[in-house]
Every structure is written in structure tokens, then in C-alpha cells.
DOLOLUM-271431 format. One record per residue: y, z negated, x negated of N, C-alpha, C in turn; residue number from 1; residue in three letters. Coordinates in Angstrom, 3 decimals, decimal comma, always signed. Atoms other than C-alpha are relative to their C-alpha. Example, Ala and Ser with C-alpha at 12.3 -4.5 7.8 and 13.67 -1.06 7.14 Angstrom:
       nc2       nc3       nc1      cac2      cac3      cac1       cc2       cc3       cc1  num  residu
    -1,190    +0,000    -0,890    -4,500    -7,800   -12,300    +1,200    +0,000    -0,900    1     ALA
    -1,190    +0,060    +0,820    -1,060    -7,140   -13,670    +1,090    -0,730    +0,770    2     SER
This chain:
       nc2       nc3       nc1      cac2      cac3      cac1       cc2       cc3       cc1  num  residu
    +0,777    -0,183    +1,062   +33,121    -7,616   +17,545    -0,737    -1,010    -0,642    1     UNK
    +1,217    +1,265    +0,524   +30,119    -9,523   +15,957    +0,453    -0,293    -0,971    2     UNK
    -0,011    +0,881    +1,047   +30,044   -11,425   +13,534    -0,956    +1,085    -1,415    3     UNK
    +0,384    -1,232    +0,619   +29,217    -9,302   +10,051    -1,014    -0,747    -0,867    4     UNK
    +0,905    +0,924    +1,038   +28,526   -12,280    +7,403    -0,384    -0,447    +0,662    5     UNK
    +0,437    +0,727    -0,383   +26,395   -14,628    +7,488    +0,525    -1,207    -0,011    6     UNK
    -1,356    +0,892    -0,339   +29,437   -17,255    +7,091    +0,413    -0,001    +1,361    7     UNK
    -0,654    -0,292    -1,294   +30,659   -16,006   +10,445    -1,230    -0,008    +0,851    8     UNK
    +0,952    +0,234    -1,524   +27,095   -15,666   +12,380    +0,078    -1,860    -0,096    9     UNK
    -0,096    +1,850    +0,218   +26,816   -19,619   +11,096    +0,847    -0,406    +0,977   10     UNK
    -0,966    +0,457    -0,207   +30,327   -20,027   +12,218    -0,052    +0,221    +1,904   11     UNK
    -0,307    -0,170    -0,996   +29,836   -18,340   +15,769    -1,242    -0,736    +0,879   12     UNK
    +1,113    +0,512    -0,647   +26,562   -20,290   +16,565    +0,240    -1,072    +0,212   13     UNK
    -0,946    +1,466    +0,206   +28,210   -23,621   +15,930    +0,852    +0,132    +1,062   14     UNK
    -1,597    -0,190    -1,184   +30,886   -22,595   +18,693    -0,299    +0,214    +0,888   15     UNK
    +0,504    +0,119    -0,993   +28,570   -22,166   +20,957    -0,842    -0,864    +0,209   16     UNK
    +0,427    +0,940    -0,184   +27,163   -25,367   +20,723    -1,607    +0,272    -0,065   17     UNK
    +1,352    +0,084    +0,265   +23,858   -24,058   +19,303    -0,690    -1,431    -0,725   18     UNK
    +0,245    +1,047    +0,933   +21,651   -27,229   +17,781    -0,801    +0,162    -1,203   19     UNK
    +1,038    -0,259    +1,397   +19,830   -27,683   +14,440    -0,887    -0,377    +0,626   20     UNK
    +1,273    -0,068    +0,111   +16,399   -27,406   +14,451    -0,962    -0,584    -0,943   21     UNK
    +0,608    +0,116    +1,135   +15,209   -27,995   +11,320    +1,465    +0,695    -1,336   22     UNK
    -0,976    -0,095    +0,552   +16,836   -27,428    +7,919    -1,011    +1,233    -1,446   23     UNK
    +0,073    -1,439    +0,791   +16,086   -24,094    +5,181    -0,309    -0,333    -1,077   24     UNK
    +0,423    +0,514    +1,564   +14,605   -24,702    +1,686    +1,090    -0,373    -0,817   25     UNK
    -1,026    +0,800    +0,394   +18,056   -24,617    +0,631    +1,299    -0,823    +0,724   26     UNK
    -0,914    +0,652    -0,825   +19,413   -26,686    +3,327    +1,038    +0,213    +1,079   27     UNK
    -0,515    -0,377    -1,111   +20,904   -24,493    +5,468    -0,572    -0,269    +1,431   28     UNK
    +0,780    +0,465    -1,344   +20,684   -25,253    +9,635    -0,805    +1,275    +0,150   29     UNK
    +0,073    -1,422    -1,108   +18,782   -23,021   +12,044    +0,242    -1,209    +0,996   30     UNK
    -0,708    +0,325    -2,042   +20,703   -23,206   +15,410    -0,534    +0,644    +0,742   31     UNK
    -0,005    -0,605    -1,040   +19,272   -22,663   +17,999    +0,043    -0,505    +1,355   32     UNK
    -0,171    +0,869    -0,976   +19,552   -23,670   +22,015    -0,770    +0,304    +1,394   33     UNK
    +0,939    -0,205    -1,730   +17,698   -23,626   +25,310    +1,011    +0,235    +0,939   34     UNK
    -0,448    -0,006    -1,357   +18,968   -22,131   +28,543    -0,852    +0,087    +1,124   35     UNK
    +1,048    +0,155    -1,204   +17,805   -22,269   +31,781    -0,242    -1,757    +0,565   36     UNK
    +0,119    +1,039    -0,596   +16,541   -25,445   +33,529    -1,503    -0,335    -0,509   37     UNK
    +1,593    +0,306    +0,521   +13,088   -26,822   +33,356    -0,846    +0,623    -0,160   38     UNK
    +1,034    -0,924    +0,324    +9,632   -25,534   +32,457    -0,009    +0,995    -1,036   39     UNK
    +0,559    -0,637    +1,047    +8,122   -23,475   +30,294    +0,375    +1,128    -1,107   40     UNK
    -1,108    -1,073    +0,093   +10,672   -21,450   +27,947    -0,742    +1,237    -0,966   41     UNK
    +0,159    -1,609    +0,815   +10,474   -17,675   +26,308    +0,510    -0,766    -1,095   42     UNK
    -1,357    +0,374    +1,246   +11,665   -17,872   +22,691    +0,028    +0,897    -0,575   43     UNK
    -0,539    -1,235    -0,033   +13,500   -15,355   +21,517    +0,457    -0,342    -1,379   44     UNK
    -0,381    +0,504    +1,685   +13,577   -15,226   +17,197    +0,192    +1,138    -0,395   45     UNK
    +0,240    -1,381    +0,922   +15,245   -12,737   +14,981    +0,226    -1,041    -1,334   46     UNK
    -0,454    +0,754    +1,766   +16,154   -13,177   +11,102    -0,895    -0,638    -0,362   47     UNK
    +0,963    +0,847    +0,877   +12,936   -14,508   +10,096    -0,514    +1,196    -1,669   48     UNK
    -0,473    -1,202    +0,915   +13,198   -11,423    +7,471    +1,138    -0,102    -0,106   49     UNK
    -1,150    -0,236    -0,071   +16,236   -11,830    +5,814    +1,188    +1,159    -0,012   50     UNK
    -0,673    -1,271    +0,129   +17,362    -8,319    +5,333    -0,260    +0,696    +0,877   51     UNK
    -0,033    -0,632    -1,481   +17,085    -7,569    +8,472    +1,328    -0,805    +1,147   52     UNK
    -1,021    +0,827    -0,322   +20,454    -8,634    +9,628    +0,330    +0,850    +1,953   53     UNK
    -0,180    -0,308    -1,506   +20,433    -6,376   +13,035    -0,752    -0,641    +1,309   54     UNK
    +0,196    +1,220    -1,076   +17,895    -8,690   +14,289    +0,975    -0,972    +0,379   55     UNK
    -0,729    +1,540    -0,566   +20,169   -11,582   +14,338    +1,101    +0,553    +0,800   56     UNK
    -0,811    -0,818    -1,037   +23,123    -9,319   +15,566    -0,465    +0,149    +1,370   57     UNK
    +0,119    -0,443    -1,034   +21,345    -8,113   +18,295    -0,185    -1,053    +1,281   58     UNK
    -0,238    +0,770    -0,714   +20,788   -11,475   +19,720    +1,115    -1,005    +0,332   59     UNK
    -0,702    +0,838    -0,531   +23,685   -12,637   +19,225    +0,966    +0,962    +1,012   60     UNK
    -0,414    -0,803    -0,963   +24,833    -9,491   +21,170    -0,134    -0,975    +1,871   61     UNK
    +0,168    +0,480    -1,660   +22,906   -10,836   +24,341    +0,543    -0,864    +0,194   62     UNK
    -0,808    +1,536    -0,492   +24,484   -14,297   +24,470    +0,581    +0,186    +1,191   63     UNK
    -1,252    -0,655    -1,502   +27,372   -12,855   +26,649    -0,513    +0,561    +1,236   64     UNK
    +0,738    -0,585    -1,483   +24,861   -11,388   +29,072    -0,366    -1,199    +0,816   65     UNK
    +1,124    +0,717    -0,713   +22,696   -14,372   +29,920    +0,307    -0,785    +1,101   66     UNK
    -0,536    +0,533    -1,080   +23,335   -15,575   +33,168    -0,156    -1,174    +0,039   67     UNK
    +0,487    +1,326    +0,522   +23,801   -18,971   +33,613    -1,152    -0,656    +0,506   68     UNK
    +1,148    +0,485    -0,448   +20,475   -19,692   +35,397    -1,177    +1,173    -0,485   69     UNK
    +0,808    -1,097    -0,200   +18,225   -17,264   +33,652    -1,369    +0,243    +0,546   70     UNK
    +0,963    +0,050    -1,125   +14,919   -16,021   +35,653    -0,691    -1,216    -0,745   71     UNK
    +0,970    +0,805    +0,448   +13,043   -18,249   +33,098    +0,508    -0,434    -0,846   72     UNK
    +0,009    +1,040    +1,076   +13,815   -21,157   +30,747    +0,147    +0,926    -1,395   73     UNK
    +0,329    -0,367    +1,468   +14,698   -19,806   +27,236    +0,717    -0,607    -1,293   74     UNK
    -0,023    +0,616    +1,219   +14,948   -20,827   +23,604    +0,664    +1,355    -0,819   75     UNK
    -0,497    -0,271    +0,957   +17,159   -18,900   +21,217    +0,130    -0,216    -1,174   76     UNK
    -0,497    +0,418    +1,487   +16,993   -18,744   +17,712    +0,108    +1,270    -0,793   77     UNK
    -0,354    -1,386    +0,860   +18,767   -15,755   +15,681    -0,191    +0,039    -1,292   78     UNK
    +0,284    +0,633    +1,355   +18,367   -16,820   +12,612    -0,405    -0,566    -0,625   79     UNK
    +1,035    +0,646    +1,202   +14,845   -17,830   +11,268    +0,169    -0,544    -1,531   80     UNK
    +0,104    -0,065    +1,421   +15,306   -17,466    +7,831    +1,631    -0,204    -0,660   81     UNK
    -1,529    +0,086    +0,492   +19,208   -18,405    +6,638    +0,257    -0,015    -1,066   82     UNK
    +0,282    -0,342    +1,413   +18,429   -18,270    +2,991    -0,205    +0,778    -0,261   83     UNK
    +0,628    -1,269    -0,208   +17,349   -15,011    +3,313    +1,112    +0,894    +0,264   84     UNK
    -1,513    -0,837    -0,593   +20,585   -13,620    +5,470    +0,772    -0,379    -0,875   85     UNK
    -1,435    +0,588    +0,693   +22,877   -15,482    +3,191    -0,343    +0,931    -0,925   86     UNK
    +0,050    -0,882    +1,937   +21,268   -13,382    -0,403    -0,470    +1,583    +0,734   87     UNK
    +0,490    -1,070    -0,503   +20,187   -10,526    +1,793    -1,238    +0,821    -0,574   88     UNK
    +0,612    -0,015    +0,223   +17,054   -10,849    +0,811    -1,641    +0,258    +0,945   89     UNK
    +0,777    +0,244    -0,451   +13,928   -10,267    +2,895    -0,760    -1,731    +0,619   90     UNK
    +0,689    +1,161    -0,301   +11,702   -13,459    +2,023    +1,385    -1,288    -0,165   91     UNK
    -0,954    +1,395    +0,336   +12,948   -17,133    +1,603    +0,111    -0,198    -1,057   92     UNK
    -1,311    +0,420    +1,294   +15,106   -18,875    -1,317    -2,178    -0,505    -0,848   93     UNK
    +1,288    -0,081    +0,786   +10,911   -19,497    -2,101    -0,715    +0,793    -0,294   94     UNK
    +0,629    -1,330    -0,214   +10,167   -16,091    -1,947    -1,296    +0,207    +0,651   95     UNK
    +0,985    +0,291    -1,121    +7,977   -16,595    +0,834    +0,300    +0,612    +1,162   96     UNK
    +0,321    -0,765    -1,286    +7,067   -13,907    +3,497    -0,184    -1,343    +1,079   97     UNK
    +0,517    +1,587    -1,136    +7,977   -16,871    +6,407    -0,858    +1,367    +1,087   98     UNK
    +1,550    -0,393    -1,035    +6,035   -14,501    +8,873    -1,524    +0,330    -0,659   99     UNK
    +1,432    +0,354    +0,226    +2,842   -14,858    +7,368    -0,274    -1,217    -0,799  100     UNK
    +0,202    +1,828    +0,153    +3,428   -18,601    +6,983    -0,411    -0,565    +0,960  101     UNK
    -0,260    +0,911    -1,398    +2,384   -19,401   +10,430    -1,538    -0,081    -0,255  102     UNK
    +1,557    -0,111    +0,077    -1,329   -21,219   +10,780    -1,069    +1,030    +1,155  103     UNK
    +0,824    -0,733    -0,980    -3,328   -18,505   +12,311    -1,414    +0,628    -0,672  104     UNK
    +1,072    +0,111    +0,641    -6,904   -17,879   +11,659    -0,133    +1,180    -1,084  105     UNK
    -0,283    -0,868    +0,815    -6,049   -14,826    +9,940    +1,068    -0,673    -1,293  106     UNK
    -0,741    +0,352    +1,268    -3,922   -16,544    +7,202    -0,834    -0,193    -1,213  107     UNK
    +0,719    +0,588    +1,813    -5,180   -16,377    +3,226    +0,715    +0,512    -1,097  108     UNK
    -0,816    +0,014    +0,968    -3,641   -16,656    +0,190    +0,551    +1,549    -0,856  109     UNK
    +0,066    -0,768    +1,049    -4,411   -13,462    -1,418    +1,446    +0,947    +0,861  110     UNK
    -0,855    -0,120    -0,890    -1,251   -11,157    -0,714    +0,788    +1,439    -0,578  111     UNK
    -1,038    -1,409    +0,597    +0,348    -7,594    -1,183    +1,410    -0,533    -0,902  112     UNK
    -1,351    +0,242    +0,108    +3,536    -7,710    -3,607    +0,861    +0,106    +1,042  113     UNK
    -0,948    +0,152    -0,997    +6,686    -9,001    -1,507    -0,500    -0,729    +1,167  114     UNK
    +0,696    +0,425    -1,734    +4,271   -10,285    +1,295    -1,046    -1,680    -1,032  115     UNK
    +0,048    +0,863    +0,550    +3,810   -13,796    -0,594    -0,068    -1,565    +1,354  116     UNK
    +0,411    +0,987    -1,685    +2,265   -16,250    +2,676    +0,163    -1,535    +0,004  117     UNK
    -0,114    +1,372    +0,604    +2,847   -19,683    +0,499    -1,069    -0,342    +0,122  118     UNK
    +1,284    +0,412    -0,063    +0,725   -21,832    -0,387    -1,386    -0,955    +0,848  119     UNK
    +0,170    +0,489    -0,729    -0,181   -22,969    +2,876    +0,758    +0,489    +1,117  120     UNK
    -1,140    -0,466    -1,803    +0,378   -22,360    +6,645    +1,194    -1,127    +0,026  121     UNK
    -1,103    +1,106    -0,065    +3,407   -24,103    +7,249    +0,520    -0,647    -0,931  122     UNK
    -0,470    +0,416    +1,206    +4,149   -24,798    +3,483    +1,487    -0,179    +0,363  123     UNK
    -1,588    -0,826    +0,005    +7,805   -23,323    +4,541    +0,627    -0,916    +1,239  124     UNK
    -0,978    +0,397    -0,641   +10,491   -25,724    +5,942    +0,143    +0,732    +1,617  125     UNK
    -0,148    -0,940    -0,910   +11,314   -22,716    +8,277    -0,842    +0,228    +0,827  126     UNK
    +1,083    -0,242    -0,932    +8,163   -21,925    +9,590    -0,567    -0,976    +0,815  127     UNK
    +0,180    +1,507    -0,883    +7,655   -25,863   +10,608    +0,512    +0,015    +1,092  128     UNK
    -0,906    +0,522    -0,901   +10,437   -26,182   +12,383    +0,096    +1,293    +1,468  129     UNK
    -0,072    -0,605    -1,020    +9,567   -22,874   +14,625    -1,587    -0,282    +0,727  130     UNK
    +1,126    -0,058    -0,828    +6,142   -23,942   +15,096    +0,368    -1,438    +0,143  131     UNK
    -0,336    +1,236    -0,091    +7,637   -27,263   +15,750    +0,574    -0,366    +1,351  132     UNK
    -0,571    -0,093    -1,585    +9,888   -26,007   +18,736    -1,313    +0,416    +0,965  133     UNK
    +0,923    -0,176    -1,036    +6,804   -24,160   +20,344    -0,560    -0,643    +0,710  134     UNK
    +0,920    +0,903    -0,481    +4,642   -27,095   +20,173    +1,092    -0,580    +1,181  135     UNK
    -0,953    +0,823    -0,531    +7,492   -29,390   +21,581    +0,285    +0,304    +1,465  136     UNK
    -0,736    -0,564    -1,441    +8,721   -27,336   +24,510    -1,078    +1,217    +0,503  137     UNK
    +0,356    -0,479    -0,722    +5,788   -25,672   +25,259    +0,030    +1,847    +0,840  138     UNK
    -0,378    -1,981    -0,320    +6,424   -21,686   +25,376    -0,569    +0,881    +0,579  139     UNK
    +0,602    -0,920    -0,846    +5,080   -19,593   +27,569    -0,408    +1,536    -1,104  140     UNK
    +0,676    -1,429    +0,534    +5,487   -16,171   +25,680    +1,297    -0,081    -1,258  141     UNK
    -1,014    -0,415    +1,419    +8,098   -15,020   +22,521    -0,455    +1,475    -0,507  142     UNK
    -0,530    -1,260    +0,507    +9,516   -12,289   +21,213    +0,772    +0,259    -0,925  143     UNK
    -0,303    +0,465    +1,203   +10,005   -11,793   +17,620    +1,506    +1,136    -0,227  144     UNK
    -0,662    -1,003    +0,186   +13,511    -9,447   +16,678    -0,350    +0,682    -1,512  145     UNK
    +0,314    -0,685    +1,020   +12,483    -7,171   +13,566    +0,391    +1,252    -0,063  146     UNK
    -0,178    -1,496    +0,670   +13,503    -3,789   +11,545    -0,881    +0,342    -0,621  147     UNK
    -0,934    -1,757    -0,343   +13,215    -0,692   +10,675    -1,178    +0,472    +0,918  148     UNK
    +1,133    -0,755    -0,134   +10,044    +0,655   +12,577    +0,277    +0,637    +1,465  149     UNK
    -0,410    -0,602    -1,611   +11,899    +1,341   +16,236    -0,856    +0,094    +0,950  150     UNK
    +0,918    +0,358    -1,105    +9,083    -0,114   +18,346    -0,201    -0,913    +0,481  151     UNK
    +0,203    +1,005    -0,669    +7,601    -2,116   +20,471    -1,533    -0,625    -0,073  152     UNK
    +1,512    +0,670    +0,546    +4,605    -4,328   +18,799    -0,488    -1,225    +1,324  153     UNK
    +1,037    +0,733    -0,530    +2,101    -6,558   +21,228    -0,834    -0,567    -0,331  154     UNK
    +1,548    +0,639    +0,423    -0,372    -9,276   +20,508    +0,206    -0,710    +1,266  155     UNK
    +0,678    +0,873    -0,950    -2,335   -11,032   +22,841    +0,840    +0,455    +1,459  156     UNK
    -0,454    -0,700    -1,435    -1,762   -10,397   +26,951    +1,471    -0,097    +0,082  157     UNK
    -1,456    -0,358    -0,022    +1,726    -8,223   +26,413    -0,041    +1,623    +0,351  158     UNK
    -0,320    -1,798    +0,484    +0,855    -4,530   +26,726    +0,847    +0,122    +0,887  159     UNK
    -0,743    -0,541    -1,513    +2,560    -4,364   +30,559    +1,339    -0,277    -0,469  160     UNK
    -1,366    +0,570    +0,295    +5,339    -6,340   +29,239    +0,659    +0,952    -1,019  161     UNK
    +0,007    -0,380    +1,349    +5,457    -4,257   +25,811    +0,696    +1,303    +0,671  162     UNK
    -0,158    -1,578    -0,888    +5,489    -0,837   +28,490    +0,792    -0,164    +0,481  163     UNK
    -1,069    +0,270    -0,710    +8,054    -2,096   +30,431    +1,233    -0,636    -1,175  164     UNK
    -1,192    +0,459    +1,110   +10,400    -3,055   +27,501    +0,525    +1,732    -0,884  165     UNK
    +0,416    -1,000    +0,203    +9,528    +0,216   +26,119    +0,519    +1,329    +0,096  166     UNK
    -0,294    -0,960    -0,778   +10,535    +2,495   +28,628    +1,496    -0,679    +0,735  167     UNK
    -1,342    +0,381    +0,138   +13,724    +0,642   +28,626    +0,791    +0,471    -0,521  168     UNK
    -0,233    -0,812    +1,375   +14,551    +1,528   +25,412    -0,194    +1,637    -0,518  169     UNK
    -0,038    -1,346    +0,602   +12,984    +4,324   +24,560    -0,716    +0,306    -1,029  170     UNK
    +0,979    +0,213    +1,500   +10,855    +3,061   +21,430    -1,271    -0,145    +0,522  171     UNK
    +1,042    +0,123    -0,614    +6,978    +3,076   +21,687    -0,448    -1,592    -0,035  172     UNK
    +1,198    +1,739    -0,229    +4,457    +0,185   +22,524    -0,951    +0,350    -0,533  173     UNK
    +0,851    -0,513    +1,005    +2,435    -0,066   +19,739    -0,914    -1,621    -0,156  174     UNK
    +0,793    +1,119    +0,375    -0,784    -2,551   +19,735    -0,141    -0,391    -1,352  175     UNK
    -0,041    +0,410    +1,426    -0,644    -2,218   +16,036    +0,706    +0,934    -0,911  176     UNK
    -1,665    +0,121    +0,760    +2,262    -2,282   +13,776    -0,819    +1,107    -1,444  177     UNK
    +0,901    -1,041    +1,208    -0,434    -0,132   +11,254    -0,048    -0,590    -1,441  178     UNK
    +1,294    +0,691    +1,377    -1,334    -2,716    +8,377    +0,236    -1,230    +0,895  179     UNK
    +0,402    +1,028    -0,525    -2,530    -5,745    +8,584    +1,270    -1,125    -0,097  180     UNK
    -0,976    +0,757    +0,054    -0,361    -8,639    +9,186    -0,433    -1,540    +0,277  181     UNK
    -0,212    +1,490    -0,561    -1,845   -12,224    +8,676    +0,824    -1,126    -0,120  182     UNK
    -0,979    +1,734    +0,182    -0,405   -15,855    +8,857    +1,142    +0,706    +1,128  183     UNK
    -1,150    -0,271    -0,403    +2,066   -13,936   +10,979    +0,249    -0,661    +1,355  184     UNK
    -0,071    +0,343    -1,475    +3,565   -14,959   +14,247    -0,477    +0,493    +0,952  185     UNK
    +0,365    -0,632    -1,155    +2,527   -12,659   +16,535    -1,627    -0,413    +0,028  186     UNK
    +1,098    +0,580    +0,127    -1,210   -13,538   +15,267    -0,650    -1,243    +0,123  187     UNK
    +0,297    +1,596    -0,351    -0,909   -17,350   +15,441    +0,473    -0,148    +1,525  188     UNK
    -0,375    -0,272    -1,468    +0,782   -16,845   +18,946    -1,064    +0,680    +0,934  189     UNK
    +0,449    -1,084    -0,733    -0,543   -13,954   +20,536    -1,542    +0,212    -0,070  190     UNK
    +1,506    -0,204    -0,011    -3,885   -13,198   +19,037    -1,015    -1,121    +0,242  191     UNK
    +0,629    +0,917    -0,069    -5,151   -16,758   +18,483    +0,069    -0,823    +1,140  192     UNK
    -1,005    +0,752    -0,840    -3,191   -18,428   +20,977    -0,407    +0,409    +1,806  193     UNK
    -0,069    -0,838    -1,033    -3,525   -15,929   +23,571    +1,552    -0,203    +1,146  194     UNK
    -1,311    -0,097    -0,868    +0,357   -16,091   +24,537    +0,103    +1,515    -0,300  195     UNK
    -0,762    -1,509    -0,441    +2,349   -12,867   +25,455    +0,973    -0,612    -1,233  196     UNK
    -0,955    +0,378    +0,908    +3,994   -12,248   +22,322    +0,478    +2,227    -0,427  197     UNK
    -0,064    -1,099    +0,135    +6,190    -9,102   +21,736    +1,005    -0,160    -1,556  198     UNK
    -1,040    +0,372    +0,878    +7,818    -8,141   +18,280    +0,878    +1,445    +0,486  199     UNK
    -1,215    -1,257    -0,361   +10,823    -5,361   +18,874    +0,112    +0,294    -1,618  200     UNK
    -0,844    -0,702    +1,139   +11,375    -3,341   +15,830    +1,044    +0,922    +0,617  201     UNK
    -1,131    -0,682    +0,082   +14,728    -2,329   +15,695    -0,031    +1,364    -0,803  202     UNK
    +0,242    -1,081    +1,250   +15,352    +1,209   +13,820    +1,169    -0,873    -1,133  203     UNK
    -0,758    +0,206    +1,500   +16,901    +1,047   +10,150    +1,907    +0,365    +0,280  204     UNK
    -1,184    -0,127    +0,207   +20,560    +0,020    +9,374    +0,759    -1,002    +1,461  205     UNK
    -0,956    +0,564    -0,895   +23,371    -1,395   +11,453    -0,112    -0,437    +1,806  206     UNK
    +0,206    -0,048    -1,428   +23,065    -2,580   +15,177    +0,490    +0,778    +1,081  207     UNK
    -1,042    -1,420    -0,125   +25,951    -0,185   +15,396    -0,530    +1,141    +1,055  208     UNK
    +0,256    -1,031    -0,211   +24,185    +2,507   +15,495    -0,997    +0,605    +0,779  209     UNK
    +0,651    -0,048    -1,308   +21,370    +1,627   +18,600    +0,444    -1,267    +0,799  210     UNK
    -0,864    +1,043    -1,444   +23,758    -1,390   +20,611    -1,172    +0,423    +1,506  211     UNK
    +0,909    -0,483    -1,647   +22,320    +0,253   +23,754    -1,021    -0,047    +0,284  212     UNK
    +1,821    -0,166    +0,373   +18,752    +0,674   +22,880    -0,614    -1,747    +0,108  213     UNK
    +0,484    +0,851    +0,333   +18,618    -2,723   +21,726    +0,013    -1,151    +1,475  214     UNK
    -0,353    +0,535    -1,320   +20,400    -4,164   +24,910    -0,614    +0,299    +0,906  215     UNK
    +0,525    -0,470    -1,512   +18,321    -2,438   +27,400    -1,432    -0,714    -0,433  216     UNK
    +1,703    +0,162    -0,247   +15,061    -3,768   +25,374    +0,172    -1,536    +0,210  217     UNK
    -0,413    +1,544    -0,279   +16,256    -7,398   +25,440    -0,142    -0,174    +1,188  218     UNK
    -0,323    +0,656    -0,956   +17,868    -7,598   +28,678    -1,554    +0,636    +1,271  219     UNK
    +1,127    -0,113    -0,599   +14,110    -6,016   +30,327    -0,754    -0,549    -0,613  220     UNK
    +0,499    +1,278    +1,001   +12,749    -8,475   +28,031    -0,443    -0,787    +0,825  221     UNK
    -0,161    +0,836    -0,574   +13,710   -10,726   +29,916    -0,102    +0,109    +1,400  222     UNK
    +0,536    +0,377    -1,589   +13,376    -9,964   +33,547    -1,431    +0,682    +0,421  223     UNK
    +1,654    +0,037    -0,759    +9,875    -8,851   +33,078    -1,172    -0,498    -0,882  224     UNK
    +0,394    +0,734    +0,299    +8,896   -11,689   +31,054    -1,430    -0,537    +0,852  225     UNK
    +0,710    -0,361    -0,701    +5,253   -12,339   +32,274    +0,186    -1,858    -0,027  226     UNK
């Protein structure tokens, strides 16, 4: 049975030997782990929005299925916004939408309600920890798990990857999520830096309602990563 509370998720990651790559605004650890050997890794990230706990659970659900030697090395960061996850709210403890805090060329301080990007790119410790991991390990591609739109969004040269994942899970591939995403993770790594980036949008609700489709999507993403 998957852990369900923030404390249970934290304990599960600690028990699996995850490393602390940073601390949140409120001092919670950002726990991640590298799997596989040398080489540029794939980054799998969930929980950057704290009101999307299924994104965290989908990555926890993936861990027992990982082979001892994945086809490509990977970093798994299940909960990039532990403060938001603990509070059950989308944004960070400073009410920043962390998926608007990356140093993309599209970053802008103007924002809609609920989408405060922070005072400057990488002003938030959570986004800085992710960016430092990307720089330190030379990430080759990335997949961020979100909710609730039930689709496979892509940025950069990731269309074929997205189509393969979409075929596996049954959710459509989309090159446009339907609204602007200035300063987003995908805008930064995919649009600006030309890396393959997928945003796997799960349906709304708990993972139990779509576990098989989510597992199929993540398994296909690992097999077909560029």
C-alpha cells in the first residue's frame, strides 16, 4: 500500500535511501536519488504543486518497478514542493508557484492570481535545488508529473517521446497545454535549452483511480526516452 500522508511519504523516501539535495522554505528536505551508472541522466520530478499528491504517489509507485540497471541513468525527485504537499496547497510556503520560478526567457513578474512567480528567477530554494541538480549532473531529458489534465504535454524535441507515452496510457499528446506558462520548468529546459521535456498530466483525484494508466505512461517514458 502506498503512503498517503506527507509524513508517510517522507518516511518512505528516507527508508529507500534517498539523498537530500536541498531544503524548502520551511526547512523540509528535498529528497532525490540517482539510479543507474555513469552518463547524462533523465530527471523524473513530481509534486512541484503541493495540491497534486498523485504526482508524488505515481513516482513512489514506480520505484519498485525500476530495474537494477535502467536503460538510462535517472534521478527521481518525487516531491519538489514538500511545504505545499504538507499543507495541501498548490504553492510554496511563500505562496510562489514554483513552476513559474525557473530562469526561462519567458519569466515575467506579472501574473494571474495564484501564479506568483517569485521576485526573480530561482528566488525560491526548491527551484534552486532542481536547477542545481540539472546543472551538476548534465540532465539529458526530463519528465515532470502534474495533474489534472490527463494528457502528455511536451516541450523541446520531445514530440515522438510524447506520442509513445500517449499511446501507452491513452491520454492525448499535446504541444500546448492551453494557456501561457512563463518561467515554467518546461519553458526553461525544453523551449530555451532544447532538451526533451514531458509534462505528464495525470487525471484529477487519487492515484488509485488511474494507477494502471500512470504506470504505463511512466514505464513507456523510461523505455522511449530520447
